[in-house]
N, C-alpha and C positions, 0 to 999 in steps of 0.2 A: 501491500500499499502506500512508505512513503517514495517509496521506486518511483511509482507511477506519480507522485507526487509531483513527487520533483522532475522526470518528466517531462510534467505538461506544465510546472513555474517556467524549466527551457522556455520551451513552445515558445510561452508568452511573451518569453526578452526575446525567445530566438526572435518573434512577430515582428515585434515593435521598433526592433532594429534595424530596417528591412528597409520603412521610408527612410531613415536617416542617413543609413546611407544611398542607398538611389538619392537623395537629395544637394551631397557632400558633394557626389562621384558628382554627379551632376551643376552645381555651385564653379566646382573645380575644371569640369568641363568649359564649360563655361568661361572664365576667367583665361583659357589658351586657350579659345579658342579667338579671343577679344584682343588681347591680346598679338595674338600673328595676324587678327586682321591691322590692330594698330600701327603695327609694323612695314607689314606689305602698303599698305595707305602709304603711311610720310617716308619708307622707299620707293612709290610712287610704284606701285608693283601689285596695278588693282585687276591682274585674272585674281592673284594669287589672292589677297584684299578678297575680293565678289569670294573663292570656293568657302574660307573663313569663316566671313560674313552668313554664310547657306547652312555653316552647319549651328552657326548664333539663332536661327531663327530658325530648323531645322529642335533643336535642343525644347522651343517653346519656355524655353524663361523669365524673366521676364526680363522683360530690356531697358534700357534710361535714356528716354524720348531720343539724343544725341544720334542714337543710334540710324532712326528712319536716316534723319543729315548726309551722316561719310555713308551709306550705305548706297544711300540715292546718287552723289556723285561720283563715289563706284564703278557704278549704275552705265552714268552716262561715259564717262570713260576707256569706259571701256564696248562703248559705242551701244549705251545695249539703253536708249531715248525714254520711249512709251513708260519702262519698268524706273528709270530714275528721278519719273516726272512720276508714276504714284507713291509712292518710299518718301520724294521731297512734299508733297502735295501730307503728307502724310507725314510728314513734320511739322507742316506748317500747323495741320488742324492739328495734331498733340501742343505746340507751345498755343497759341491763341486759348485754349481752354486751360488755357493753365495761369496767361497775362490779363490779372482783370486790371478795369478800368483806372482804379486806384493806381494799380501800380504805372500803369502809364504816364497818369497825370501827372506822380514821381522822378521820374524822370526828368521830364521836360523840363 
């Protein structure tokens, strides 16, 4: 009976640890791809930057609003103008929602 309880407890702890492990792996992978995208973008190696940006999109992690700006510019440099416009539009829509009228008044 004690052995059964021990296995059940271990099983519950194991199941609780899985989401943490997946989340940790996802954020570590996301940081890796974000670093790669930034490095390639700054080196003007836009095809490689695009690959890293696409990996981030596939991961379905929460992305900073500036992601769409840099991804859009990368696509533009890769002559993918329609996709670039879509991402830059997403960026401007996201940014415009974050800026209040009061903040705009303070800037002027």
